[in-house]
C-alpha positions as CSV (number, residue, x, y, z in Angstrom):
1,X,-0.3,0.2,0.2
2,X,0.9,3.0,-0.9
3,X,1.2,6.2,1.9
4,X,-0.8,8.4,-0.7
5,X,-4.5,8.6,-2.3
6,X,-6.1,10.8,-4.4
7,X,-9.4,12.6,-3.2
8,X,-11.5,15.9,-4.5
9,X,-11.0,19.8,-2.3
10,X,-14.5,21.1,-2.5
11,X,-18.3,19.2,-3.7
12,X,-18.4,19.8,-7.8
13,X,-21.3,19.5,-10.1
14,X,-22.7,17.1,-13.1
15,X,-25.1,17.4,-15.3
16,X,-26.5,14.9,-18.2
17,X,-29.9,14.7,-20.0
18,X,-31.2,11.8,-22.1
19,X,-34.6,12.3,-23.1
20,X,-36.6,14.6,-21.1
21,X,-34.9,12.8,-18.1
22,X,-32.4,15.1,-15.9
23,X,-29.4,13.2,-14.2
24,X,-28.1,16.1,-11.7
25,X,-24.8,14.9,-9.9
26,X,-22.4,16.1,-7.4
27,X,-19.5,14.8,-6.4
28,X,-18.0,15.2,-2.6
29,X,-14.9,14.8,-0.5
30,X,-15.9,12.5,2.7
31,X,-14.4,10.3,5.6
32,X,-16.3,8.0,6.8
33,X,-20.3,6.3,6.3
34,X,-22.2,8.5,9.2
35,X,-20.7,12.1,6.7
36,X,-22.0,9.7,3.3
37,X,-25.8,8.9,5.3
38,X,-26.0,13.0,6.3
39,X,-25.7,13.7,2.9
40,X,-27.7,11.6,0.7
41,X,-30.6,12.1,3.4
42,X,-29.7,16.0,2.8
43,X,-30.3,15.5,-1.1
44,X,-33.3,12.8,-0.5
45,X,-34.9,15.9,1.3
46,X,-33.4,18.7,-1.4
47,X,-34.7,16.9,-4.7
48,X,-38.1,15.2,-2.2
49,X,-39.3,15.2,-6.0
50,X,-37.6,13.3,-7.8
51,X,-37.5,9.4,-9.1
52,X,-34.2,8.2,-7.7
53,X,-31.6,9.4,-5.8
54,X,-28.3,6.8,-6.9
55,X,-24.6,7.0,-5.6
56,X,-21.6,5.5,-5.2
57,X,-18.6,5.6,-2.2
58,X,-15.3,4.9,-1.7
59,X,-13.5,5.3,1.2
60,X,-9.7,5.1,2.9
61,X,-6.7,4.4,1.7
62,X,-6.6,1.0,1.0
63,X,-9.8,1.3,-0.7
64,X,-12.1,-1.3,0.8
65,X,-14.7,0.4,2.7
66,X,-17.4,1.3,-1.0
67,X,-20.2,1.1,-1.4
68,X,-22.8,1.8,-4.9
69,X,-26.6,2.1,-4.3
70,X,-29.5,2.3,-7.7
71,X,-32.6,3.7,-4.9
72,X,-35.2,1.4,-7.4
73,X,-33.3,1.8,-10.8
74,X,-32.8,-1.6,-12.3
75,X,-29.6,-3.7,-10.7
76,X,-27.0,-2.6,-11.2
77,X,-28.3,0.1,-13.6
78,X,-27.2,3.4,-11.6
79,X,-24.5,2.0,-8.3
80,X,-22.2,0.6,-10.0
81,X,-21.4,2.9,-13.3
82,X,-21.2,4.9,-10.9
83,X,-18.4,3.7,-8.5
84,X,-17.1,2.7,-11.6
85,X,-16.4,6.3,-12.4
86,X,-14.7,7.1,-8.5
87,X,-12.7,3.6,-9.5
88,X,-11.1,5.0,-13.1
89,X,-10.1,8.2,-11.7
90,X,-8.8,6.0,-9.2
91,X,-9.5,8.1,-6.7
92,X,-11.4,7.2,-2.4
93,X,-12.9,9.4,0.5
94,X,-15.5,10.8,-2.1
95,X,-19.3,10.4,-2.3
96,X,-21.3,10.4,-5.8
97,X,-24.6,11.8,-5.8
98,X,-26.9,11.1,-9.0
99,X,-29.9,13.0,-8.6
100,X,-32.5,12.0,-11.8
101,X,-35.9,13.6,-13.1
102,X,-37.3,10.7,-15.3
103,X,-38.3,12.0,-18.4
104,X,-41.0,10.2,-19.4
105,X,-39.5,8.2,-21.5
106,X,-37.7,4.8,-20.3
107,X,-33.7,4.9,-21.6
108,X,-33.8,0.7,-20.9
109,X,-30.7,-0.6,-19.4
110,X,-28.1,0.5,-21.3
111,X,-29.2,4.3,-21.9
112,X,-29.8,4.5,-18.0
113,X,-25.6,2.5,-17.5
114,X,-24.4,5.4,-20.6
115,X,-26.5,8.3,-18.0
116,X,-25.2,7.3,-14.6
117,X,-21.6,7.2,-15.8
118,X,-21.5,10.4,-18.0
119,X,-23.5,12.6,-14.7
120,X,-21.1,10.7,-12.6
121,X,-18.2,11.6,-14.8
122,X,-19.1,15.4,-15.3
123,X,-19.0,15.4,-11.8
124,X,-15.4,14.5,-11.0
125,X,-14.5,16.4,-13.8
126,X,-15.9,19.3,-12.8
127,X,-13.8,18.9,-9.2
128,X,-10.2,19.2,-8.3
129,X,-8.5,16.1,-7.8
130,X,-5.4,16.1,-4.5
131,X,-3.7,13.7,-3.4
132,X,-2.9,13.4,0.3
133,X,-0.8,11.8,2.4
134,X,-1.9,8.9,4.6
135,X,-0.4,10.1,8.1
136,X,0.2,8.3,11.3
137,X,0.2,9.9,14.4
138,X,4.1,9.1,16.6
139,X,3.8,10.6,20.2
140,X,6.4,10.6,22.8
141,X,7.1,11.5,26.3
142,X,10.0,13.5,27.5
143,X,11.8,15.3,30.7
144,X,12.2,19.5,30.2
145,X,15.7,19.2,29.5
146,X,14.9,16.7,26.1
147,X,12.9,19.8,25.1
148,X,15.7,21.2,22.1
149,X,16.9,17.6,20.9
150,X,13.1,16.9,20.2
151,X,12.9,20.2,18.5
152,X,16.1,19.8,16.8
153,X,13.9,15.9,15.5
154,X,10.9,18.0,14.6
155,X,12.3,20.7,12.6
156,X,14.4,18.3,10.6
157,X,11.6,15.7,10.4
158,X,9.8,18.4,10.2
159,X,5.8,16.9,11.0
160,X,2.8,18.4,11.8
161,X,2.8,18.7,15.6
162,X,-1.3,17.3,16.9
163,X,-0.8,17.9,20.4
164,X,2.0,19.3,22.3
165,X,2.6,19.4,26.4
166,X,5.3,21.4,28.3
167,X,5.8,20.8,31.9
168,X,8.3,18.4,34.5
169,X,7.5,15.6,31.8
170,X,6.4,16.9,28.1
171,X,4.5,15.2,25.2
172,X,4.1,16.1,21.9
173,X,2.3,13.8,19.3
174,X,3.0,14.6,15.5
175,X,1.6,13.6,12.2
176,X,3.6,11.4,9.6
177,X,3.7,10.7,6.4
178,X,3.1,6.7,7.3
179,X,6.3,6.3,4.8
180,X,8.5,8.3,7.6
181,X,6.8,7.4,11.3
182,X,9.4,4.8,12.1
183,X,12.0,7.1,11.2
184,X,11.1,9.5,13.9
185,X,10.3,6.9,16.0
186,X,13.7,6.0,15.7
187,X,15.4,9.6,15.9
188,X,13.4,10.6,19.3
189,X,13.9,6.8,21.1
190,X,18.0,7.6,20.6
191,X,17.0,10.8,22.7
192,X,19.6,10.4,25.5
């Protein structure tokens, strides 16, 4: 597993129309399932008059947590094509919702697959894709006289300081790129 992953920076929108059916697509950066559920509930409320609110999401740097939902469309004609777009762009920590307004003409299974795929692709195309690092948190406890040595390592390796407490016994929590975590632990453990 690499210690980098691609996701989107902010919410983006896409659109597709076919035989008077409208497909409104929305891509959201997300970090957990509760956030996904909240966003989907909001879309169901906002677009209460739409025929279908279909979606797919992918979570985690290892891309192992995902789900696709057809919301009443024929099996695998909505959620899977949306998830396919997430996969083909190698994205994670993303939710793509496609809201369908029925136009009165049936599109058939192949037409639905094309429509949901195109709408999701349009939302992703409008998104700003960013690369993030998988971080690991390293916690270290030390005595106050060791402060300069600890801070020198922090300056050299440049981890993000999550929390620090300086007293008679000090502690510091550092978030660093996963591939560098062992090196940071090693350097800190060598301080005398």
